[in-house]
N, C-alpha and C positions, 0 to 999 in steps of 0.2 A: 609599635603598630597599634592603631586604635581599633575599637570594636567594629566600627563600620567597615574598615578594610578587611578585617578577619571574616566578617559575615559575607562580604562580597566574594572573597576568595572561596569560601565554603559553597556559596551558590554556584560559582563557576565549576567547582569540583563536582557538585551534584549533577550539573548539566552534562559535563563530559563523561561522568560515570554512567548516566542514563543513555548517552549516545553509544558508548561502548557496548552496553547490554543490548540495545536495539540492533546494532551492527551484527553482533553475534547471533541474535535470534533470527534476523533476516537471512544471514548466511546459512544457518542451519535449516531454515524453512525452504530455501532455494535448493539446497542439497537433497533434502527429503523429497521434494517434488520431483527432482531429476531422477532419484532412485526409484520412485513409484512408477515411472514410465507413463505418467498421465499424458494423454494426447489432447489436442485442442478441442476435439468434439466433446470429450468428457468434461473439460473445463468449461466449455460453452453451456453445457447442460447444467452445471453447477451454478453458473451466473444466472441462467434462466430461472432456476429455483429461487435464487436470492431476489430477483426482480419480482417474482410472484409474491414472496413473503413481504417484500418492501411495500408493494401495492396494497396488500391486505392488512398488514400490521404496522407499517412504518418502520420496518426493521432496517438497521444500519449495521454493517459488518466491519470488524476491526481489520485494518489493512496496513501492511508494511510495504514500503517501496524504497527504491534506491534513487537518490537525486544527485546528479552530477553538479558539482560546485564550479564556480568560475575558474578555479585553479586546476580543474580536471579530476579532483578527488571525488569519490563516490561515498555518500553517507546515507545511512538508513533514516527514513522518516516514518512517522506513524500517523494514522488518521482513521476516520470512520467513513465507510463508503455506503451511500444510498444508491442502489442499482435501480435505475428507472426503466431501462429496456435493453434487450439484446437483439441486435440486428445482424442477420446472416444474409449476405448477398454477394454474388460474384466470387465465391470462394473465400471471402473475408468475413470474419466475425468481429463485430464491434460491440462494445458495452458503453452505453450512455449512463452517466451517473453524476452524483454530486459528492464531493469529497470535503470533509471537515478535518483539517489537519489538527493533530493534538500534540505533536512534538516535532520540532526541527532543532538542529543545533543552534541556528541563528536566533530563534525565538524561545527556546526551552519548552517547558510544558505550556500548552495553549488550551485554555478553557473554552469548550464549545460556545460559540456565540460572540467571543471577543474578536475574532477575525472572520471575515466573510467566507462562506462556503464557496467552493470553486466547481463549476461544471467541468467534467472531464469526459474524454472519449478514450477508451482503452481498446486495444486490438489484441485478440487472442490468436496465436499462431504456433505451429509446430517448429521445432528447431532441432538440428542435428548436434548432439552433445559428443564432443570428441575429447577424451582425456586418455584413459588407459584402454577404453574400448569405445566403439561407436554405438550410440543408441539414440533413439528419438525421444524427445521430451516436448513440453510446451512452455510457452512464455506469454506473459501479459505485460505489454508496454503501453504507455500513454502515447496516443497518436497525435494529440494536439499540443504536446510539449515534450520534445525529445530528451529533455534533461531527466524526466521521471521514467524509470524503467523497473522491470522485475517486480510487478505488483504481486503480492501474496495476500489473498483475502481469506480470512479464517471463517469458515461456515459455522463453527461452533462458538464464536464470540460475537454475540448479537446484543444490540441495544435498541429499544423502542422509544426512547425518550428524547431523541435528537431532532425529530421532525420540525419543531419550531425554529431550529437554527439553519434549516436548509434553504 
C-alpha cells in the first residue's frame, strides 16, 4: 500500500470519526432538551434573543441538526446559524436565518466561505414525547427542506466573524 492510499484511508477514518462524535453530541442534546421540558414559547424567546444579538453584533450560533440521507438514514450535520428574524403568526412560530454548514459526512469539514450560505426557515413547535411517560417538549425543524430536522442551536457557542460569508 502506498503512502497516498494510506493517507486517504486516514482522512476517511477522520471524517467517519467526526461523524460519530457529532451523532452522539446531537443525540445527547436532543435528549437533554426533552428532559428539560422546554416549550415552544421558551424556545421562540431564545431565538428572538439570538436575532437581536445577530442584528447588533453579527452573532452566529453553533447548530447541530439531523439530515435524512437518500437511503433513509439520519446523520448529524454541523453549522453556524445567523438568525435574521422570528415571526409568530397564526399559532406558528418561524425563524428566518442563514446557515453556514461546517460539517457533513459527504463533504467532511467545510471552511466557512468555501460553500455558499443557505437561507433557511425553521419552524418551532411543541411535540408530545412518548417513551416511558408522556410529556411535552419542543422541536425545531426546517420547513423549507423536510430532510433537515431536530435543530439544536447552542446559545453559548457564538461567533461574530462569519458575517462576510453570509
